[in-house]
Rosetta silent file (secondary structure, phi, psi, omega in degrees, C-alpha in Angstrom):
SEQUENCE: MTTAIPVTIWGATGFAGAELLRIFARHPRFEVIGAVSRSKAGVAVGAVHPQLRHVYNDMTFISPEDAEGLSPAAAFLALPHRASAREALRRLEAGERVIDLSADFRLRSAEAYQEWYGVEHPAPSLLSEAVYGLPELHRAEMANARLISGVGCNATAAITALLPLARAGLIESARIECRVGSSESGAGADEGSAHAVRSRALRVVSPFVHRHMAEVEQELSVPRQAFTMGVTAVEMVRGIQCLAHLTLNRQQREADIWKLYRAAWKGETFVSFTAAKPAHFRIPDPRFVIGSNRVLTGFVLAEDGRRMIAASAIDNLMKGAAGSAVQCANIMFGLEESAGLDMMPLYPA
SCORE:     score description
SCORE:     0.000 S_00000001
   1 L     0.000  136.177  179.099  233.903   15.792  106.444 S_00000001
   2 L   -73.816  133.536 -177.141  232.586   13.169  104.030 S_00000001
   3 L   -71.004  133.316  177.422  228.940   13.716  103.136 S_00000001
   4 L   -74.705  149.902  176.724  226.527   11.066  104.389 S_00000001
   5 E  -105.772  111.540 -175.243  224.259    9.289  101.913 S_00000001
   6 E   -76.808  137.195  179.185  220.727    9.152  103.350 S_00000001
   7 E  -136.862  156.994  171.339  218.775    5.885  102.972 S_00000001
   8 E  -118.515  154.653  176.005  215.490    4.423  104.108 S_00000001
   9 E  -121.046  118.081  178.272  214.686    0.807  104.962 S_00000001
  10 E   -98.770  128.115 -172.870  211.193   -0.413  104.128 S_00000001
  11 L    82.437   42.808 -169.996  210.152   -3.482  106.094 S_00000001
  12 L   -81.455    0.205 -178.863  212.693   -2.713  108.783 S_00000001
  13 L   -91.124  -12.677 -177.751  211.197   -4.979  111.457 S_00000001
  14 L   -81.858 -178.481 -179.377  212.161   -8.304  109.814 S_00000001
  15 H   -63.949  -44.727  179.789  215.415  -10.233  109.997 S_00000001
  16 H   -66.093  -39.680  176.693  216.796   -8.708  106.784 S_00000001
  17 H   -61.491  -40.247  177.939  215.756   -5.228  107.895 S_00000001
  18 H   -64.067  -39.305  178.227  217.545   -5.755  111.199 S_00000001
  19 H   -66.098  -37.739  175.455  220.699   -6.826  109.372 S_00000001
  20 H   -61.794  -45.307  177.729  220.558   -3.686  107.232 S_00000001
  21 H   -59.987  -41.365  179.016  220.253   -1.576  110.371 S_00000001
  22 H   -62.363  -44.415 -179.684  223.210   -3.438  111.915 S_00000001
  23 H   -65.613  -45.570 -176.268  225.391   -2.857  108.855 S_00000001
  24 H   -69.085  -21.710  178.112  224.451    0.806  108.486 S_00000001
  25 L   -61.184  -25.004 -179.722  225.195    1.472  112.157 S_00000001
  26 L  -123.819   14.142  179.410  228.900    1.193  111.277 S_00000001
  27 L   -77.368  137.785 -176.099  228.842    2.085  107.583 S_00000001
  28 L   -71.564  -17.423 -175.277  231.165    4.995  106.737 S_00000001
  29 L  -127.748  -42.681 -176.467  228.736    6.695  104.304 S_00000001
  30 E   -74.724  135.335  179.475  225.163    5.373  104.396 S_00000001
  31 E  -128.241  126.539 -179.995  222.938    6.892  107.068 S_00000001
  32 E   -78.608  118.994  177.160  219.471    5.593  107.929 S_00000001
  33 E  -106.639   -4.362  177.495  216.981    8.463  107.994 S_00000001
  34 E  -163.552  123.549  172.922  213.889    6.276  108.151 S_00000001
  35 E  -105.751  108.785 -165.936  213.106    2.745  109.314 S_00000001
  36 E   -97.704  129.863  175.849  209.710    2.117  107.765 S_00000001
  37 L  -157.949  120.318  178.587  207.068   -0.208  109.201 S_00000001
  38 L   -67.756  -41.138 -174.960  203.307    0.198  109.035 S_00000001
  39 L   -74.813  -24.746 -176.057  202.639   -2.227  111.903 S_00000001
  40 L  -115.873   17.143 -179.541  205.295   -0.793  114.252 S_00000001
  41 L   -56.357  131.054 -178.940  205.126    2.929  113.436 S_00000001
  42 L    90.980  -11.918  179.497  205.938    4.939  116.555 S_00000001
  43 L   -87.270  141.945  179.203  207.618    2.012  118.306 S_00000001
  44 E   -64.285  138.526  178.016  211.278    2.338  119.274 S_00000001
  45 H   -56.746  -40.848 -178.601  213.661    0.420  117.001 S_00000001
  46 H   -66.042  -20.925  178.284  215.356   -1.000  120.094 S_00000001
  47 H   -74.254  -29.230  178.784  212.063   -2.477  121.336 S_00000001
  48 H   -92.455  -37.880  179.442  211.818   -4.678  118.232 S_00000001
  49 L  -119.709   78.136 -174.652  215.559   -5.193  117.728 S_00000001
  50 H   -60.826  -24.025  178.321  217.032   -5.132  121.257 S_00000001
  51 H   -67.889  -15.124 -177.845  220.482   -6.048  119.911 S_00000001
  52 H  -110.464    5.558 -174.468  220.531   -2.617  118.206 S_00000001
  53 L   -58.690  -37.531 -175.080  219.122   -0.522  121.047 S_00000001
  54 L   -70.826  -20.062  179.831  222.485    0.988  121.968 S_00000001
  55 L  -105.158  -19.026  178.036  223.036    2.401  118.454 S_00000001
  56 L  -121.393   43.296 -173.567  219.442    3.368  117.572 S_00000001
  57 L   -60.894  -31.959 -175.130  218.404    4.558  121.025 S_00000001
  58 L  -106.092    7.773 -176.282  216.499    7.611  119.732 S_00000001
  59 L  -100.660  136.736  172.642  215.024    6.152  116.542 S_00000001
  60 E  -118.117  155.778  174.900  211.433    4.962  116.142 S_00000001
  61 L   -68.029  146.352  179.035  209.841    3.197  113.205 S_00000001
  62 E  -117.920  157.889 -179.930  207.895    5.471  110.888 S_00000001
  63 L   -78.159  160.163  174.066  204.827    4.837  108.762 S_00000001
  64 H   -56.822  -35.020  179.352  204.979    4.666  104.945 S_00000001
  65 H   -65.183  -42.342  177.981  203.055    7.949  104.869 S_00000001
  66 H   -67.303  -32.331  179.817  205.673    9.682  107.024 S_00000001
  67 H   -65.820  -24.630  179.148  208.434    8.205  104.854 S_00000001
  68 L   -63.232  -23.469 -179.660  206.982   10.058  101.856 S_00000001
  69 L   -84.498   -1.227  179.623  208.192   13.296  103.416 S_00000001
  70 L   -93.427  164.050  179.629  211.826   12.166  103.420 S_00000001
  71 L  -130.012   70.307  178.885  214.366   12.595  100.633 S_00000001
  72 L   -77.683  157.858  172.997  216.687    9.600  100.670 S_00000001
  73 L   -78.614  -27.700 -178.525  219.180    8.857   97.946 S_00000001
  74 E  -148.995  149.699  174.828  218.202    5.194   98.052 S_00000001
  75 E  -117.577  129.348  173.982  215.497    2.954   99.432 S_00000001
  76 E   -99.088  121.258 -174.963  216.199   -0.586  100.604 S_00000001
  77 E  -105.242  105.411  175.502  213.058   -2.691  100.256 S_00000001
  78 L  -107.179   55.371 -174.048  212.836   -5.646  102.644 S_00000001
  79 L  -107.830  165.129  176.351  209.169   -6.157  101.851 S_00000001
  80 L   -64.086  158.583  175.913  207.116   -9.207  100.842 S_00000001
  81 L   -54.502  148.432 -178.479  206.982  -10.249   97.202 S_00000001
  82 L    77.260  -51.759  176.131  204.607   -8.136   95.066 S_00000001
  83 H   -61.495  -35.123 -179.261  204.385   -5.375   97.710 S_00000001
  84 H   -65.057  -43.229 -179.048  208.036   -4.683   97.033 S_00000001
  85 H   -62.920  -41.547  179.735  207.524   -4.182   93.296 S_00000001
  86 H   -65.543  -38.297  178.136  204.714   -1.699   93.849 S_00000001
  87 H   -70.905  -34.581  177.430  206.826    0.276   96.319 S_00000001
  88 H   -59.011  -41.864  176.825  209.791    0.190   93.941 S_00000001
  89 H   -57.500  -46.643 -178.514  207.674    1.964   91.336 S_00000001
  90 H   -66.470  -40.640 -178.876  206.814    4.716   93.799 S_00000001
  91 H   -66.967  -40.689  178.355  210.390    5.132   95.039 S_00000001
  92 H   -65.536  -40.337  177.501  211.793    5.361   91.508 S_00000001
  93 H   -63.982  -26.860  177.871  209.138    7.925   90.569 S_00000001
  94 L   -82.527    0.020  178.213  210.262    9.932   93.614 S_00000001
  95 L    87.486   12.847  179.581  213.801    9.998   92.204 S_00000001
  96 L   -93.894  151.336  168.372  215.272    7.481   94.613 S_00000001
  97 E   -84.303  154.491 -173.109  217.468    4.544   93.714 S_00000001
  98 E  -128.633  131.149  168.883  216.157    1.180   94.817 S_00000001
  99 E  -118.650  111.580 -171.889  217.831   -1.925   96.185 S_00000001
 100 E  -103.264  125.781 -178.806  215.134   -4.565   96.503 S_00000001
 101 L   -91.625   -5.588 -178.172  215.670   -7.609   98.713 S_00000001
 102 L   -82.621 -174.207  179.203  212.533   -9.447   97.557 S_00000001
 103 L   -89.431    1.507 -167.701  212.123  -11.813   94.601 S_00000001
 104 L   -66.408  -25.353 -177.436  210.210   -9.301   92.491 S_00000001
 105 L  -122.650   18.356 -179.389  213.048   -8.265   90.182 S_00000001
 106 L   -76.061  -31.662 -176.631  215.320  -11.308   90.209 S_00000001
 107 L  -100.358  148.761 -170.123  213.939  -12.810   87.005 S_00000001
 108 L   -86.438  -10.503 -178.377  214.194  -11.069   83.666 S_00000001
 109 L  -131.045  147.079  177.172  210.746  -11.851   82.282 S_00000001
 110 H   -65.682  -30.987  179.361  207.207  -11.473   83.564 S_00000001
 111 H   -65.729  -43.270  178.551  206.429  -14.913   82.156 S_00000001
 112 H   -64.968  -39.524  178.850  209.155  -16.550   84.243 S_00000001
 113 H   -61.339  -45.605 -179.657  207.963  -14.696   87.341 S_00000001
 114 H   -65.153  -37.951  179.192  204.401  -15.919   86.850 S_00000001
 115 H   -61.575  -45.083 -172.842  205.613  -19.463   86.236 S_00000001
 116 H   -88.653  -27.686 -176.266  207.676  -19.620   89.437 S_00000001
 117 H  -111.107   -4.806  170.026  205.641  -17.374   91.763 S_00000001
 118 L    76.252    9.306  179.362  202.157  -18.131   90.506 S_00000001
 119 L  -140.351  160.701  175.519  200.978  -14.528   90.051 S_00000001
 120 L   -69.736  147.465  179.987  201.290  -11.788   87.463 S_00000001
 121 L   -71.277  133.739 -176.330  204.208   -9.442   87.941 S_00000001
 122 L   -73.552  -19.803 -176.408  203.126   -6.153   89.594 S_00000001
 123 L  -145.832   62.982 -174.337  205.602   -3.949   87.679 S_00000001
 124 H   -62.189  -22.540 -178.480  206.721   -5.708   84.472 S_00000001
 125 H   -66.384  -18.175 -177.773  207.950   -2.449   82.918 S_00000001
 126 H   -91.911  -11.351 -173.327  210.887   -2.420   85.359 S_00000001
 127 L   -62.847  -34.345 -175.959  212.193   -5.916   84.654 S_00000001
 128 L   -69.533  -23.229 -178.436  214.325   -4.881   81.692 S_00000001
 129 L  -103.002  -12.134 -179.121  216.368   -2.403   83.747 S_00000001
 130 L   -68.790  136.302  179.074  216.718   -4.309   87.016 S_00000001
 131 E  -101.859  129.129  179.707  220.232   -5.643   87.642 S_00000001
 132 L   -64.527  131.408 -165.271  220.516   -9.025   89.340 S_00000001
 133 L   -83.679   44.457  173.440  222.054   -8.361   92.744 S_00000001
 134 L  -117.458  101.197 -174.838  225.131  -10.577   92.727 S_00000001
 135 H   -56.465  -32.128 -178.648  228.185   -8.326   92.232 S_00000001
 136 H   -62.270  -17.952  178.122  230.429  -11.246   91.316 S_00000001
 137 H  -110.760  -28.697 -169.354  228.366  -11.578   88.122 S_00000001
 138 H  -132.576   32.500 -177.059  226.989   -8.081   87.429 S_00000001
 139 H   -57.648  -44.032 -174.872  229.387   -5.570   88.941 S_00000001
 140 H   -63.240  -39.172 -177.972  229.733   -3.493   85.762 S_00000001
 141 H   -72.716  -20.003 -174.521  225.968   -2.985   85.312 S_00000001
 142 H   -74.789  -24.470 -173.219  225.492   -1.851   88.907 S_00000001
 143 L   -60.989  -33.334 -177.944  227.517    1.343   88.632 S_00000001
 144 L  -115.732   18.399 -174.611  224.810    3.196   86.709 S_00000001
 145 L   -79.467  149.170  168.587  221.747    1.267   87.886 S_00000001
 146 L   -96.309  -27.432 -173.428  218.557    2.757   89.316 S_00000001
 147 E  -137.290  122.417  175.664  217.218   -0.615   90.433 S_00000001
 148 E  -119.979  133.695 -177.371  219.100   -3.635   91.768 S_00000001
 149 L   -80.391  167.284  167.759  217.281   -6.818   92.654 S_00000001
 150 L   -78.083  179.793  174.898  217.671   -9.000   95.651 S_00000001
 151 L  -127.339  141.381  172.132  219.192  -12.457   95.416 S_00000001
 152 L   -68.640  132.822 -176.751  217.664  -15.710   96.559 S_00000001
 153 H   -62.623  -42.179  177.564  219.764  -16.961   99.453 S_00000001
 154 H   -68.757  -34.784  176.412  219.684  -20.562   98.186 S_00000001
 155 H   -64.114  -41.854  178.252  220.338  -19.314   94.661 S_00000001
 156 H   -58.945  -45.547  179.748  223.385  -17.392   95.888 S_00000001
 157 H   -63.410  -43.651 -178.518  224.758  -20.508   97.531 S_00000001
 158 H   -68.696  -42.381 -179.186  224.092  -22.657   94.467 S_00000001
 159 H   -63.096  -43.761 -178.754  225.456  -20.132   91.979 S_00000001
 160 H   -70.166  -29.140  176.193  228.693  -19.644   93.901 S_00000001
 161 H   -68.894  -36.507 -170.345  229.117  -23.409   94.251 S_00000001
 162 H  -100.122  -15.159 -171.529  228.641  -24.024   90.523 S_00000001
 163 H   -51.960  -49.583 -177.995  230.022  -20.895   88.865 S_00000001
 164 H   -59.182  -36.191 -177.245  233.575  -22.128   88.073 S_00000001
 165 H   -78.182  -36.998  178.376  232.207  -25.315   86.505 S_00000001
 166 H   -65.308  -42.035  179.323  229.381  -23.615   84.615 S_00000001
 167 H   -62.615  -30.371  179.839  231.771  -21.119   83.057 S_00000001
 168 L   -86.709   -2.034  179.827  233.920  -24.014   81.867 S_00000001
 169 L    66.531   35.185 -173.041  230.896  -25.800   80.391 S_00000001
 170 L   -98.765  -10.316 -171.033  231.529  -28.906   82.494 S_00000001
 171 E   -84.328  115.781  172.277  228.101  -29.580   84.035 S_00000001
 172 E   -89.463  -45.742  176.176  226.248  -32.555   82.617 S_00000001
 173 E  -155.475  156.694 -177.603  223.835  -32.897   85.531 S_00000001
 174 E  -146.900  137.557  171.333  223.530  -31.650   89.091 S_00000001
 175 E  -116.701  105.052 -172.830  221.538  -32.583   92.177 S_00000001
 176 E   -97.684  128.134  174.289  221.631  -29.532   94.443 S_00000001
 177 E  -124.153  127.087  175.785  220.763  -29.739   98.127 S_00000001
 178 E  -109.296  121.791  176.522  220.695  -26.679  100.374 S_00000001
 179 E   -96.882  117.779 -164.714  220.779  -27.291  104.116 S_00000001
 180 E  -124.269  151.795  176.154  219.270  -24.202  105.678 S_00000001
 181 L   -85.898  168.979 -172.679  218.766  -22.531  109.049 S_00000001
 182 H   -68.966  -25.165 -178.768  215.450  -21.385  110.496 S_00000001
 183 H   -66.477  -15.906  176.042  215.972  -17.671  109.796 S_00000001
 184 H   -62.186  -23.985 -179.429  215.434  -18.427  106.105 S_00000001
 185 H   -81.066   -5.171  179.582  211.712  -18.681  106.939 S_00000001
 186 L    92.687  178.023 -173.873  211.623  -15.060  108.144 S_00000001
 187 L   -81.207  -16.757 -178.442  210.763  -13.425  111.449 S_00000001
 188 L   -90.498  111.468 -178.605  207.123  -14.525  111.536 S_00000001
 189 L   -73.334  140.541  174.855  206.794  -17.977  113.119 S_00000001
 190 L  -136.602 -170.653 -174.939  204.208  -20.370  111.682 S_00000001
 191 L   -65.771  -17.963  178.128  203.403  -24.065  111.984 S_00000001
 192 L   -92.514  -23.573 -174.065  206.410  -24.901  109.858 S_00000001
 193 L  -116.101   -4.207  177.441  208.981  -22.656  111.542 S_00000001
 194 L   -59.280  143.041 -172.172  207.884  -22.557  115.201 S_00000001
 195 H   -59.068  -42.102 -176.853  210.709  -23.777  117.431 S_00000001
 196 H   -62.783  -28.461 -179.344  208.766  -26.635  119.022 S_00000001
 197 H   -89.496  -37.404 -169.853  208.031  -28.093  115.594 S_00000001
 198 H   -90.491  -31.335 -173.756  211.245  -27.296  113.794 S_00000001
 199 L   -60.522  136.613  178.960  213.956  -27.835  116.395 S_00000001
 200 L    66.045   12.102  178.317  216.036  -30.999  115.938 S_00000001
 201 L   -90.608  153.139  168.302  214.144  -31.789  112.755 S_00000001
 202 L  -121.221   84.229 -172.069  215.659  -32.758  109.427 S_00000001
 203 E  -100.658  120.299  175.576  212.801  -31.676  107.212 S_00000001
 204 E   -82.381  107.453 -174.367  213.078  -31.979  103.453 S_00000001
 205 E   -77.513  -44.687  179.898  211.100  -28.933  102.338 S_00000001
 206 E  -145.779  108.449 -172.244  211.358  -29.411   98.590 S_00000001
 207 L   -75.282  -28.439 -174.243  213.114  -32.507   97.260 S_00000001
 208 L  -126.477  -31.824 -172.866  213.362  -31.681   93.547 S_00000001
 209 L  -131.609  130.442  176.391  212.122  -28.178   92.705 S_00000001
 210 L  -136.012  146.658 -177.453  212.664  -24.873   94.482 S_00000001
 211 L   -55.042  -34.135 -177.414  211.838  -21.363   93.265 S_00000001
 212 L   -68.518   -9.993  172.197  215.457  -20.304   93.464 S_00000001
 213 H   -56.370  -34.474 -177.569  216.200  -22.756   90.648 S_00000001
 214 H   -59.242  -37.422  179.448  214.967  -20.059   88.296 S_00000001
 215 H   -72.180  -37.852  177.588  217.868  -17.809   89.257 S_00000001
 216 H   -63.249  -46.232  178.401  220.419  -20.594   88.860 S_00000001
 217 H   -59.743  -44.495 -177.701  219.050  -21.388   85.404 S_00000001
 218 H   -67.879  -46.635 -171.256  219.067  -17.710   84.431 S_00000001
 219 H   -83.290  -27.657 -178.362  222.463  -16.712   85.786 S_00000001
 220 H  -107.860   -4.223 -178.994  224.501  -19.799   84.922 S_00000001
 221 L    55.581   37.481  173.520  222.669  -20.836   81.726 S_00000001
 222 L   -91.935  122.095 -177.664  222.318  -24.362   83.065 S_00000001
 223 L   -62.269  140.800 -174.057  219.296  -25.980   81.367 S_00000001
 224 H   -57.611  -36.474 -178.214  216.501  -26.802   83.797 S_00000001
 225 H   -68.949   -9.594 -176.942  216.329  -30.431   82.746 S_00000001
 226 H   -90.643   -7.683 -176.083  219.975  -30.856   83.816 S_00000001
 227 E  -150.246  157.108  170.567  219.482  -30.248   87.536 S_00000001
 228 E  -120.083  162.558 -179.572  217.230  -30.537   90.564 S_00000001
 229 E  -145.047  120.349  178.508  217.260  -28.378   93.690 S_00000001
 230 E  -122.064  160.188  179.995  216.045  -29.339   97.134 S_00000001
 231 E  -127.725  132.647  177.099  216.034  -27.667  100.542 S_00000001
 232 E  -121.770  124.706  176.585  216.430  -29.385  103.914 S_00000001
 233 E   -79.866  126.309 -177.334  215.708  -27.556  107.168 S_00000001
 234 L  -125.585  176.253 -175.148  218.399  -28.357  109.742 S_00000001
 235 L   -80.160   71.790  172.868  219.261  -27.375  113.309 S_00000001
 236 L  -140.913  156.390  170.661  220.738  -23.926  112.614 S_00000001
 237 L   -91.784  -49.580  179.796  219.424  -20.388  113.014 S_00000001
 238 L  -119.731  151.434  171.072  221.590  -18.795  110.333 S_00000001
 239 L   116.278  151.809  173.907  223.473  -20.266  107.439 S_00000001
 240 E  -136.593  132.301  167.006  223.249  -22.360  104.280 S_00000001
 241 E  -112.587  120.049 -179.902  225.420  -25.239  103.203 S_00000001
 242 E  -105.062  124.779  175.869  224.924  -26.032   99.530 S_00000001
 243 E  -117.516  119.141  177.080  226.016  -29.420   98.197 S_00000001
 244 E  -109.602  109.692  177.593  225.812  -29.961   94.445 S_00000001
 245 E   -85.722  113.001 -168.716  226.305  -33.604   93.457 S_00000001
 246 E  -113.802  150.708  160.853  227.549  -33.367   89.882 S_00000001
 247 E  -114.144  120.850  179.287  228.269  -35.481   86.890 S_00000001
 248 E   -83.969  151.705 -176.133  230.808  -33.728   84.679 S_00000001
 249 L   -84.338   -3.761  173.040  230.566  -34.115   80.912 S_00000001
 250 L  -156.235  154.126 -175.280  234.233  -34.981   80.601 S_00000001
 251 L   -66.327  140.286 -179.341  236.914  -36.362   82.872 S_00000001
 252 L  -130.860  153.586  169.875  238.888  -33.858   84.941 S_00000001
 253 L   -95.830  153.440  179.841  241.956  -33.877   87.140 S_00000001
 254 H   -59.184  -37.774  179.021  241.815  -32.279   90.563 S_00000001
 255 H   -60.966  -35.405  179.173  244.508  -29.801   89.524 S_00000001
 256 H   -66.813  -39.548  179.591  242.311  -28.654   86.639 S_00000001
 257 H   -66.691  -40.851  176.660  239.390  -27.983   89.004 S_00000001
 258 H   -58.430  -40.268  178.700  241.608  -25.984   91.342 S_00000001
 259 H   -61.851  -40.135  179.184  242.617  -23.805   88.397 S_00000001
 260 H   -63.806  -42.571 -179.956  238.969  -23.139   87.583 S_00000001
 261 H   -66.085  -43.836  179.831  238.217  -22.117   91.164 S_00000001
 262 H   -63.289  -40.838  179.815  241.235  -19.840   91.396 S_00000001
 263 H   -67.069  -40.418 -177.551  240.383  -18.168   88.097 S_00000001
 264 H   -66.526  -36.719 -172.142  236.718  -17.697   89.020 S_00000001
 265 H  -106.855    6.790  178.376  237.384  -16.091   92.400 S_00000001
 266 L   -59.725  125.770  177.215  240.577  -14.166   91.697 S_00000001
 267 L    81.091   -0.882  179.555  240.212  -10.656   93.072 S_00000001
 268 L   -84.669  117.002 -173.317  236.807  -11.300   94.671 S_00000001
 269 L   -60.798  -37.976 -169.146  236.852   -9.706   98.113 S_00000001
 270 L  -103.870    0.293 -176.815  234.167  -11.848   99.691 S_00000001
 271 E  -113.208  130.127  176.201  234.722  -15.263   98.110 S_00000001
 272 E  -129.122  159.284  170.902  237.244  -17.821   99.318 S_00000001
 273 E  -119.198  147.251 -175.987  237.760  -21.499   98.592 S_00000001
 274 L   -71.521  154.138  178.039  238.643  -24.074  101.212 S_00000001
 275 L   -75.757  160.589 -179.223  242.051  -25.674  101.324 S_00000001
 276 L   -67.946  -29.786 -179.570  242.573  -29.269  100.234 S_00000001
 277 L  -133.844  147.673    1.084  243.618  -30.292  103.745 S_00000001
 278 L   -72.581  153.333 -171.780  242.502  -31.117  106.371 S_00000001
 279 H   -62.105  -32.563 -176.296  239.885  -33.230  104.595 S_00000001
 280 H   -74.621   -9.737  173.995  237.103  -32.549  107.123 S_00000001
 281 H  -101.765    2.277 -172.899  237.235  -28.809  106.297 S_00000001
 282 L   -70.951  -35.018  172.492  237.215  -29.306  102.548 S_00000001
 283 L   -86.981  120.933 -172.910  233.406  -29.081  102.277 S_00000001
 284 L   -59.261  139.841  179.684  232.533  -25.548  103.476 S_00000001
 285 L  -111.367  128.157  179.460  230.760  -25.239  106.826 S_00000001
 286 H   -56.506  -24.474 -178.474  228.391  -22.276  107.439 S_00000001
 287 H   -59.086  -22.492 -176.792  229.830  -21.905  110.942 S_00000001
 288 H   -92.210    6.008  176.301  232.908  -20.269  109.398 S_00000001
 289 L  -129.223   -4.195 -173.791  230.974  -17.445  107.692 S_00000001
 290 L   -57.269  132.989  179.390  228.179  -16.647  110.190 S_00000001
 291 L    86.193   -1.881 -176.670  227.728  -12.920  110.757 S_00000001
 292 L  -121.834  172.471  177.416  229.793  -11.967  107.711 S_00000001
 293 L   -95.190   18.863 -172.853  229.280  -11.268  104.010 S_00000001
 294 L   -86.856  157.434  172.042  231.676  -14.040  103.056 S_00000001
 295 E  -124.058  132.401  170.450  231.242  -17.082  100.829 S_00000001
 296 E  -107.452  132.271  175.223  233.235  -20.273  101.218 S_00000001
 297 E  -123.845  155.700  179.200  233.417  -22.608   98.238 S_00000001
 298 E  -167.405  176.399 -178.743  235.006  -26.017   97.880 S_00000001
 299 E  -158.183  161.515  169.793  234.832  -29.339   96.084 S_00000001
 300 E  -135.982  127.667 -179.597  235.658  -33.031   96.190 S_00000001
 301 E  -105.944  130.739  178.916  236.362  -34.925   92.969 S_00000001
 302 L   -71.915  164.595 -176.544  235.803  -38.686   92.783 S_00000001
 303 L   -62.804  -26.762 -179.681  238.517  -41.000   91.487 S_00000001
 304 L   -75.715   -7.659  176.728  236.742  -41.434   88.149 S_00000001
 305 L    75.783    4.355 -179.554  237.216  -37.705   87.420 S_00000001
 306 L  -123.763  -29.100  174.834  233.562  -37.189   86.505 S_00000001
 307 E   -88.707  139.829 -171.664  231.614  -37.458   89.747 S_00000001
 308 E  -156.998  149.926  167.087  232.045  -34.457   91.991 S_00000001
 309 E  -112.412  119.755  171.085  230.613  -32.506   94.908 S_00000001
 310 E  -105.228  135.394 -170.932  230.784  -28.728   94.524 S_00000001
 311 E  -139.709  159.106  174.014  229.848  -26.873   97.702 S_00000001
 312 E  -150.019  163.113  175.672  229.449  -23.460   99.259 S_00000001
 313 E  -141.466  133.113  176.562  228.513  -21.918  102.595 S_00000001
 314 E  -139.351  163.764  165.043  226.974  -18.508  103.295 S_00000001
 315 L   -88.171  117.226 -174.586  225.123  -16.639  106.008 S_00000001
 316 L   -63.435  -26.994  179.660  221.642  -16.404  104.476 S_00000001
 317 L   -84.812  -14.368 -179.909  220.916  -13.060  106.161 S_00000001
 318 H  -103.991  -87.274 -179.920  224.186  -11.520  104.986 S_00000001
 319 H   -63.007  -23.206  177.518  225.524  -12.687  101.603 S_00000001
 320 H   -89.282    0.918 -178.292  222.073  -14.154  100.959 S_00000001
 321 H  -159.649  -96.111 -169.566  220.206  -10.919  101.728 S_00000001
 322 H   -67.429  -41.320 -179.160  221.277   -7.727  103.527 S_00000001
 323 H   -63.165  -44.950  177.914  225.044   -7.984  103.085 S_00000001
 324 H   -62.212  -38.816  179.283  224.754   -8.568   99.364 S_00000001
 325 H   -62.185  -42.509  179.109  222.305   -5.648   99.110 S_00000001
 326 H   -69.270  -38.198  176.124  224.767   -3.271  100.790 S_00000001
 327 H   -57.946  -43.496  177.937  227.604   -4.592   98.616 S_00000001
 328 H   -64.156  -43.825 -179.316  225.486   -3.738   95.560 S_00000001
 329 H   -64.076  -36.740  175.997  224.621   -0.297   96.926 S_00000001
 330 H   -57.363  -44.417  178.994  228.293    0.448   97.528 S_00000001
 331 H   -66.938  -43.438 -179.267  228.960   -0.187   93.842 S_00000001
 332 H   -55.465  -38.148 -176.634  225.882    1.786   92.807 S_00000001
 333 L  -101.055   12.825  175.202  227.151    4.877   94.647 S_00000001
 334 L    71.438   25.606  179.974  230.801    4.517   93.669 S_00000001
 335 L   -94.433  168.920  171.664  232.001    3.526   97.142 S_00000001
 336 L   -58.258  130.284 -172.852  234.524    0.915   98.141 S_00000001
 337 L   -59.834  -30.015 -177.511  232.719   -2.367   97.556 S_00000001
 338 L   -91.982    5.525 -176.391  233.552   -3.686  101.003 S_00000001
 339 L   -57.119  127.429  179.239  232.489   -0.505  102.869 S_00000001
 340 L    76.295    0.979 -173.288  230.631   -1.431  106.046 S_00000001
 341 L  -122.117   23.434 -176.130  231.057   -5.138  105.314 S_00000001
 342 L   -92.617   15.126  179.803  234.441   -5.916  106.808 S_00000001
 343 L   -66.837  142.038 -179.942  233.006   -7.686  109.862 S_00000001
 344 L   -82.813  153.883  173.539  234.654  -11.001  110.683 S_00000001
 345 L   -61.093  152.442  176.650  232.679  -14.249  111.019 S_00000001
 346 L   -94.320  125.325 -179.628  231.575  -15.190  114.526 S_00000001
 347 L  -147.769  132.414   -3.359  233.043  -18.458  115.766 S_00000001
 348 L   -75.402  154.093 -178.617  231.881  -20.530  117.492 S_00000001
 349 L  -141.549    0.000    0.000  228.272  -19.680  116.650 S_00000001
């Protein structure tokens, strides 16, 4: 019998925590030995996540204090920013590996973190060893890592849309727009995310600057002055469609762009690019990835060969959060990268 790898989930009552529980329910190796929540300690997991009641019928949430008595191989932190960094320090000191879903370890410098998040970093000593949690860029570093960061869901969408062009040095300027579902705001409803206020709205949340720009700048080496990034809330629960309106620095043929996309995504289990026809499917639609860890990428090149739309679609709770975290953990523990992540998209959704 293959030995199970015990893990804990901190912040297990939120949307990302629920997705981790869903994935681990059918994962061949990872086993949840503690779903940690201070506010829901003692409450049945199925009472908070009724969709998971049939697989976690006997499990209750435990307090952080009770979690200290466990000995997991890894801790998944689905905690708020800053709280996550402090818990990461404690988990690493306890000899556990850490996969953090928050923003606390995405940026490589404490100065950048303070600039974008407005506060001092709670654990700057860990920034130099944290590996950015996008396997398509940092697979090699993950194999021996103690700490892997989360990824911004909008950053993931933007990076996968732009990666082939950035690697080729083709981006002169970019105007990135992410159209996002309501689950991006988290499980706690407020005046901005309550259904009565948000439903049927087309709300431009940030027209020019978004925090996830920092990750795009860092990971693709695109200078900040060359691009803007906005977010629009649309009538979806899950999903992101990223549209990057680009000006290329030199004229390209469509065949050349296809070659770049094929080269960038060759051998990548979770990344696909849309076919050239039919034309209405050429820009990726989140509906075709919902519930999965997949990324769809695509593009349209204007007749002048310099104006272009590069696009991607992801499920923000999967490839933008929990799915990517499990993909990273699989690499960290030497498992098949796709273990537990072979679920098909749900359609229609």
